[in-house]
TIVO-2410 file (N, C-alpha, C; in nm, 3 decimals):
# residues 89
REC num residu      c1      c2      c3 atome chaine
REC   1      M   9.009  11.684  18.067     N      A
REC   1      M   9.127  11.614  18.113    CA      A
REC   1      M   9.231  11.717  18.153     C      A
REC   2      H   9.300  11.689  18.261     N      A
REC   2      H   9.404  11.779  18.310    CA      A
REC   2      H   9.539  11.730  18.261     C      A
REC   3      I   9.606  11.812  18.180     N      A
REC   3      I   9.743  11.784  18.136    CA      A
REC   3      I   9.828  11.898  18.189     C      A
REC   4      S   9.920  11.867  18.279     N      A
REC   4      S  10.002  11.969  18.343    CA      A
REC   4      S  10.086  12.043  18.239     C      A
REC   5      P  10.104  12.174  18.260     N      A
REC   5      P  10.186  12.249  18.165    CA      A
REC   5      P  10.333  12.207  18.175     C      A
REC   6      Y  10.404  12.222  18.066     N      A
REC   6      Y  10.546  12.189  18.060    CA      A
REC   6      Y  10.621  12.281  18.155     C      A
REC   7      E  10.699  12.222  18.245     N      A
REC   7      E  10.766  12.297  18.351    CA      A
REC   7      E  10.860  12.403  18.296     C      A
REC   8      F  10.929  12.373  18.188     N      A
REC   8      F  11.024  12.467  18.131    CA      A
REC   8      F  10.965  12.544  18.013     C      A
REC   9      G  10.834  12.542  18.005     N      A
REC   9      G  10.766  12.610  17.896    CA      A
REC   9      G  10.767  12.760  17.914     C      A
REC  10      N  10.706  12.829  17.819     N      A
REC  10      N  10.702  12.974  17.824    CA      A
REC  10      N  10.557  13.020  17.815     C      A
REC  11      I  10.535  13.133  17.755     N      A
REC  11      I  10.400  13.188  17.748    CA      A
REC  11      I  10.308  13.106  17.659     C      A
REC  12      Y  10.363  13.013  17.583     N      A
REC  12      Y  10.282  12.935  17.490    CA      A
REC  12      Y  10.220  12.810  17.555     C      A
REC  13      N  10.244  12.789  17.684     N      A
REC  13      N  10.177  12.678  17.754    CA      A
REC  13      N  10.027  12.702  17.752     C      A
REC  14      K   9.951  12.595  17.733     N      A
REC  14      K   9.806  12.605  17.728    CA      A
REC  14      K   9.746  12.587  17.866     C      A
REC  15      N   9.620  12.624  17.880     N      A
REC  15      N   9.545  12.605  18.004    CA      A
REC  15      N   9.532  12.454  18.029     C      A
REC  16      P   9.575  12.403  18.145     N      A
REC  16      P   9.571  12.259  18.169    CA      A
REC  16      P   9.430  12.200  18.175     C      A
REC  17      L   9.328  12.281  18.200     N      A
REC  17      L   9.191  12.230  18.213    CA      A
REC  17      L   9.104  12.262  18.092     C      A
REC  18      R   9.165  12.304  17.981     N      A
REC  18      R   9.085  12.341  17.865    CA      A
REC  18      R   9.017  12.218  17.804     C      A
REC  19      D   8.911  12.242  17.727     N      A
REC  19      D   8.841  12.134  17.656    CA      A
REC  19      D   8.932  12.077  17.548     C      A
REC  20      R   8.919  11.948  17.524     N      A
REC  20      R   9.001  11.882  17.423    CA      A
REC  20      R   8.910  11.811  17.324     C      A
REC  21      K   8.953  11.804  17.200     N      A
REC  21      K   8.875  11.739  17.096    CA      A
REC  21      K   8.899  11.589  17.099     C      A
REC  22      L   8.793  11.514  17.079     N      A
REC  22      L   8.804  11.370  17.063    CA      A
REC  22      L   8.808  11.343  16.914     C      A
REC  23      L   8.922  11.294  16.866     N      A
REC  23      L   8.937  11.269  16.723    CA      A
REC  23      L   8.894  11.127  16.692     C      A
REC  24      A   8.764  11.109  16.679     N      A
REC  24      A   8.706  10.980  16.642    CA      A
REC  24      A   8.581  11.010  16.560     C      A
REC  25      N   8.548  10.920  16.468     N      A
REC  25      N   8.430  10.946  16.388    CA      A
REC  25      N   8.304  10.898  16.462     C      A
REC  26      K   8.189  10.939  16.410     N      A
REC  26      K   8.061  10.914  16.477    CA      A
REC  26      K   8.036  10.765  16.498     C      A
REC  27      H   8.074  10.683  16.400     N      A
REC  27      H   8.053  10.537  16.410    CA      A
REC  27      H   8.132  10.479  16.529     C      A
REC  28      E   8.256  10.523  16.546     N      A
REC  28      E   8.338  10.473  16.657    CA      A
REC  28      E   8.280  10.515  16.792     C      A
REC  29      I   8.238  10.640  16.801     N      A
REC  29      I   8.180  10.690  16.927    CA      A
REC  29      I   8.051  10.617  16.960     C      A
REC  30      N   7.964  10.596  16.860     N      A
REC  30      N   7.839  10.524  16.884    CA      A
REC  30      N   7.864  10.379  16.926     C      A
REC  31      R   7.966  10.315  16.869     N      A
REC  31      R   7.999  10.178  16.906    CA      A
REC  31      R   8.044  10.172  17.052     C      A
REC  32      L   8.128  10.268  17.093     N      A
REC  32      L   8.173  10.272  17.233    CA      A
REC  32      L   8.056  10.297  17.328     C      A
REC  33      I   7.969  10.390  17.293     N      A
REC  33      I   7.853  10.420  17.378    CA      A
REC  33      I   7.763  10.298  17.390     C      A
REC  34      G   7.741  10.226  17.281     N      A
REC  34      G   7.658  10.106  17.284    CA      A
REC  34      G   7.716   9.999  17.375     C      A
REC  35      Q   7.849   9.982  17.372     N      A
REC  35      Q   7.912   9.882  17.458    CA      A
REC  35      Q   7.910   9.923  17.604     C      A
REC  36      I   7.922  10.052  17.631     N      A
REC  36      I   7.921  10.101  17.769    CA      A
REC  36      I   7.783  10.084  17.832     C      A
REC  37      K   7.678  10.101  17.752     N      A
REC  37      K   7.542  10.092  17.806    CA      A
REC  37      K   7.504   9.950  17.847     C      A
REC  38      Q   7.578   9.850  17.799     N      A
REC  38      Q   7.552   9.713  17.843    CA      A
REC  38      Q   7.584   9.703  17.992     C      A
REC  39      K   7.514   9.619  18.060     N      A
REC  39      K   7.529   9.607  18.204    CA      A
REC  39      K   7.668   9.558  18.242     C      A
REC  40      G   7.734   9.632  18.332     N      A
REC  40      G   7.862   9.589  18.387    CA      A
REC  40      G   7.984   9.627  18.306     C      A
REC  41      Y   7.970   9.699  18.195     N      A
REC  41      Y   8.085   9.737  18.114    CA      A
REC  41      Y   8.124   9.881  18.141     C      A
REC  42      S   8.255   9.908  18.133     N      A
REC  42      S   8.307  10.042  18.157    CA      A
REC  42      S   8.410  10.077  18.051     C      A
REC  43      L   8.426  10.205  18.026     N      A
REC  43      L   8.529  10.254  17.935    CA      A
REC  43      L   8.651  10.287  18.021     C      A
REC  44      V   8.764  10.224  17.990     N      A
REC  44      V   8.884  10.234  18.074    CA      A
REC  44      V   8.999  10.289  17.990     C      A
REC  45      P   9.068  10.394  18.039     N      A
REC  45      P   9.188  10.441  17.967    CA      A
REC  45      P   9.302  10.342  17.989     C      A
REC  46      M   9.359  10.289  17.879     N      A
REC  46      M   9.465  10.189  17.888    CA      A
REC  46      M   9.603  10.254  17.890     C      A
REC  47      S   9.627  10.349  17.802     N      A
REC  47      S   9.756  10.417  17.799    CA      A
REC  47      S   9.737  10.558  17.745     C      A
REC  48      L   9.831  10.643  17.782     N      A
REC  48      L   9.828  10.783  17.743    CA      A
REC  48      L   9.970  10.820  17.702     C      A
REC  49      Y   9.987  10.875  17.582     N      A
REC  49      Y  10.120  10.913  17.539    CA      A
REC  49      Y  10.114  11.033  17.446     C      A
REC  50      F  10.227  11.100  17.435     N      A
REC  50      F  10.238  11.219  17.352    CA      A
REC  50      F  10.303  11.183  17.219     C      A
REC  51      K  10.248  11.235  17.111     N      A
REC  51      K  10.305  11.213  16.979    CA      A
REC  51      K  10.292  11.344  16.903     C      A
REC  52      G  10.404  11.415  16.890     N      A
REC  52      G  10.401  11.546  16.826    CA      A
REC  52      G  10.321  11.643  16.911     C      A
REC  53      N  10.224  11.709  16.848     N      A
REC  53      N  10.139  11.804  16.921    CA      A
REC  53      N  10.016  11.739  16.981     C      A
REC  54      F  10.002  11.607  16.965     N      A
REC  54      F   9.882  11.538  17.010    CA      A
REC  54      F   9.909  11.455  17.135     C      A
REC  55      V   9.805  11.438  17.213     N      A
REC  55      V   9.807  11.344  17.325    CA      A
REC  55      V   9.716  11.230  17.285     C      A
REC  56      K   9.770  11.110  17.278     N      A
REC  56      K   9.691  10.996  17.234    CA      A
REC  56      K   9.650  10.913  17.354     C      A
REC  57      L   9.528  10.865  17.351     N      A
REC  57      L   9.471  10.787  17.460    CA      A
REC  57      L   9.416  10.659  17.402     C      A
REC  58      E   9.463  10.546  17.456     N      A
REC  58      E   9.411  10.417  17.413    CA      A
REC  58      E   9.301  10.377  17.509     C      A
REC  59      L   9.184  10.346  17.455     N      A
REC  59      L   9.068  10.311  17.537    CA      A
REC  59      L   9.041  10.162  17.530     C      A
REC  60      G   8.984  10.109  17.637     N      A
REC  60      G   8.944   9.969  17.639    CA      A
REC  60      G   8.808   9.956  17.706     C      A
REC  61      I   8.737   9.850  17.671     N      A
REC  61      I   8.609   9.819  17.733    CA      A
REC  61      I   8.635   9.708  17.833     C      A
REC  62      G   8.596   9.730  17.958     N      A
REC  62      G   8.621   9.631  18.062    CA      A
REC  62      G   8.495   9.596  18.136     C      A
REC  63      K   8.493   9.476  18.192     N      A
REC  63      K   8.381   9.430  18.272    CA      A
REC  63      K   8.432   9.404  18.412     C      A
REC  64      G   8.358   9.446  18.513     N      A
REC  64      G   8.400   9.431  18.651    CA      A
REC  64      G   8.406   9.286  18.696     C      A
REC  65      K   8.481   9.264  18.804     N      A
REC  65      K   8.494   9.129  18.858    CA      A
REC  65      K   8.370   9.091  18.938     C      A
REC  66      K   8.348   8.963  18.947     N      A
REC  66      K   8.243   8.911  19.033    CA      A
REC  66      K   8.294   8.910  19.177     C      A
REC  67      L   8.206   8.903  19.273     N      A
REC  67      L   8.244   8.908  19.413    CA      A
REC  67      L   8.336   8.793  19.449     C      A
REC  68      Y   8.308   8.672  19.398     N      A
REC  68      Y   8.391   8.557  19.433    CA      A
REC  68      Y   8.532   8.570  19.373     C      A
REC  69      D   8.545   8.636  19.258     N      A
REC  69      D   8.677   8.660  19.201    CA      A
REC  69      D   8.756   8.755  19.288     C      A
REC  70      K   8.690   8.858  19.340     N      A
REC  70      K   8.757   8.953  19.426    CA      A
REC  70      K   8.807   8.885  19.553     C      A
REC  71      R   8.725   8.799  19.610     N      A
REC  71      R   8.765   8.728  19.733    CA      A
REC  71      R   8.885   8.641  19.709     C      A
REC  72      Q   8.889   8.571  19.595     N      A
REC  72      Q   9.003   8.486  19.563    CA      A
REC  72      Q   9.130   8.569  19.548     C      A
REC  73      D   9.122   8.682  19.482     N      A
REC  73      D   9.239   8.767  19.463    CA      A
REC  73      D   9.289   8.824  19.596     C      A
REC  74      I   9.197   8.864  19.683     N      A
REC  74      I   9.235   8.916  19.814    CA      A
REC  74      I   9.304   8.808  19.896     C      A
REC  75      A   9.251   8.687  19.894     N      A
REC  75      A   9.311   8.576  19.968    CA      A
REC  75      A   9.451   8.545  19.914     C      A
REC  76      K   9.467   8.545  19.783     N      A
REC  76      K   9.598   8.518  19.721    CA      A
REC  76      K   9.699   8.626  19.759     C      A
REC  77      R   9.657   8.753  19.756     N      A
REC  77      R   9.745   8.864  19.791    CA      A
REC  77      R   9.788   8.855  19.938     C      A
REC  78      D   9.693   8.823  20.028     N      A
REC  78      D   9.726   8.809  20.169    CA      A
REC  78      D   9.825   8.696  20.193     C      A
REC  79      A   9.808   8.585  20.122     N      A
REC  79      A   9.900   8.473  20.135    CA      A
REC  79      A  10.041   8.512  20.090     C      A
REC  80      E  10.052   8.586  19.980     N      A
REC  80      E  10.183   8.630  19.932    CA      A
REC  80      E  10.250   8.724  20.032     C      A
REC  81      I  10.172   8.813  20.092     N      A
REC  81      I  10.228   8.906  20.192    CA      A
REC  81      I  10.279   8.829  20.312     C      A
REC  82      R  10.201   8.731  20.360     N      A
REC  82      R  10.245   8.650  20.474    CA      A
REC  82      R  10.374   8.575  20.441     C      A
REC  83      M  10.385   8.522  20.319     N      A
REC  83      M  10.505   8.448  20.280    CA      A
REC  83      M  10.627   8.541  20.276     C      A
REC  84      R  10.610   8.662  20.226     N      A
REC  84      R  10.721   8.758  20.221    CA      A
REC  84      R  10.768   8.794  20.361     C      A
REC  85      K  10.672   8.813  20.453     N      A
REC  85      K  10.708   8.847  20.591    CA      A
REC  85      K  10.786   8.733  20.655     C      A
REC  86      Q  10.745   8.609  20.631     N      A
REC  86      Q  10.814   8.494  20.688    CA      A
REC  86      Q  10.953   8.481  20.630     C      A
REC  87      M  10.970   8.508  20.502     N      A
REC  87      M  11.102   8.499  20.438    CA      A
REC  87      M  11.197   8.607  20.491     C      A
REC  88      A  11.141   8.724  20.524     N      A
REC  88      A  11.224   8.835  20.572    CA      A
REC  88      A  11.271   8.812  20.715     C      A
REC  89      E  11.197   8.732  20.791     N      A
REC  89      E  11.234   8.709  20.933    CA      A
REC  89      E  11.348   8.615  20.948     C      A
***
């Protein structure tokens, strides 16, 4: 993971591309791997924040949309854009 060095830092800034430790136990990692291997599931980073010397990452398991769901969302978004353009005129 790339974490940019602190702009006002000094010689103690770390290499932004260095390896980072995953602080999770074996049971948690195996559970995540098992869920990811199921068809259509992905591991998604939900949030990233700094706490003290640590960078914390909240992970989530997500399933992709079906094609018909994507079409409905695209149609809804296009309709909203058309309505905004008409309101602006």
